[in-house]
C-alpha positions in Angstrom: 97.0 37.2 113.7 100.0 36.8 116.0 103.5 37.5 114.7 106.1 34.8 115.3 108.0 37.3 117.4 108.3 41.1 117.8 111.1 43.1 119.2 109.8 46.3 120.8 111.9 49.5 121.5 109.8 52.4 122.8 106.8 52.5 120.5 108.8 51.1 117.5 108.0 47.6 116.6 110.1 45.5 114.2 107.6 43.9 111.9 108.4 40.2 111.7 105.6 39.0 109.4 104.3 39.4 105.9 100.7 39.5 105.2 100.5 38.3 101.6 102.6 36.3 99.1 103.4 37.9 95.8 100.6 35.9 94.1 97.8 36.7 96.5 95.0 39.0 95.5 94.1 41.8 97.9 91.6 40.5 100.4 92.8 36.9 100.3 93.7 35.2 103.7 97.3 35.9 104.6 100.0 33.8 106.2 102.6 35.3 108.5 106.2 35.1 107.3 109.1 36.3 109.4 111.1 39.4 108.4 113.3 42.0 110.1 113.3 44.5 107.2 110.6 47.0 108.3 110.2 49.0 111.5 106.8 50.7 112.2 106.3 53.4 114.7 102.8 54.4 115.8 101.7 57.6 117.5 97.9 57.5 117.6 96.6 57.3 114.0 100.0 58.4 112.6 102.5 55.8 111.4 106.1 56.0 110.3 107.5 53.1 108.3 111.2 52.6 108.3 112.1 50.1 105.5 115.6 48.8 106.1 116.2 47.8 102.5 116.1 49.2 99.0 112.7 49.7 97.4 113.1 47.2 94.5 111.0 44.4 93.0 112.5 41.7 95.2 111.2 43.4 98.4 108.0 45.0 97.1 105.7 42.2 98.2 107.1 42.3 101.8 106.7 46.1 102.0 103.3 46.0 100.3 102.1 43.6 103.0 103.4 45.9 105.8 101.7 48.9 104.1 98.4 47.0 103.8 98.6 46.1 107.5 99.2 49.8 108.5 96.3 51.0 106.2 94.0 48.3 107.6 94.8 49.3 111.2 93.7 52.8 110.3 96.1 55.6 109.6 95.5 59.4 109.0 99.2 60.2 108.4 101.6 57.7 106.9 105.3 58.6 106.6 107.8 56.4 104.9 111.4 57.1 106.0 113.9 56.6 103.2 117.0 56.9 105.5 118.1 53.3 104.6 117.0 53.4 100.9 119.6 53.9 98.3 117.7 52.6 95.3 114.2 52.6 94.0 113.1 50.8 90.8 109.8 50.9 88.9 108.1 48.4 91.2 109.0 50.6 94.1 107.6 53.7 92.5 104.4 51.7 91.7 104.2 50.7 95.3 104.5 54.3 96.5 101.7 55.4 94.2 99.5 52.5 95.4 100.3 53.4 99.0 99.3 57.0 98.3 96.0 55.9 96.7 95.2 53.5 99.6 95.9 56.1 102.3 94.0 58.8 100.4 91.0 56.6 99.8 90.6 56.4 103.6 91.1 60.2 104.0 94.7 60.0 105.0 98.0 61.5 103.7 101.3 60.0 102.6 104.7 61.6 103.0 108.2 60.4 102.1 111.1 61.8 104.1 114.9 61.6 104.2 115.1 60.9 100.5 118.6 60.8 99.0 119.4 63.5 96.4 119.5 60.9 93.5 116.1 59.7 94.3 114.8 63.2 94.8 115.9 63.9 91.2 114.0 60.8 90.0 110.9 61.9 91.9 111.1 65.4 90.4 111.5 64.1 86.9 108.5 61.8 87.4 106.5 64.5 89.2 105.9 62.1 92.1 105.9 65.1 94.5 102.6 66.3 92.9 100.9 63.3 94.5 102.4 63.4 98.0 104.9 65.3 100.1 108.6 64.3 99.5 111.6 65.6 101.4 115.3 65.0 101.6 117.6 65.8 104.4 117.7 69.5 103.3 115.2 69.8 100.5 111.5 69.6 100.4 109.5 69.1 97.3 106.1 70.7 97.8 103.6 67.8 97.7 99.9 67.3 97.5 99.7 66.9 101.2 97.8 70.1 101.6 94.9 68.9 99.4 
């Protein structure tokens, strides 16, 4: 599947396609849809996703598609950089758990980095850090990454 256009800077690629519409079931054929909201950096079998928008219900389908593409490509270590994320809702939390499950199913690990203090507090209260590693700019919550 060819994207409509990609802009490349180093080994970072701005993802300009979605792989599924909100109503599609996993495994259905997917149609590309242009977007500039997610940057993916690859280093071997390690990927870093840089979502450039808040992790809320309105963008979860787009991010889910990007995550599926990364997992399908094969990833041992997946890191999601929260530098640009100021808000996470229940749909976003569900997506993080689903991403963790998908990566773990293939033997990989998920980590979330550069999380703002308010979101770290949410992750602590929900014990998200027990499933995967979570770190802010100065604080790290010990995660399940060592499992």
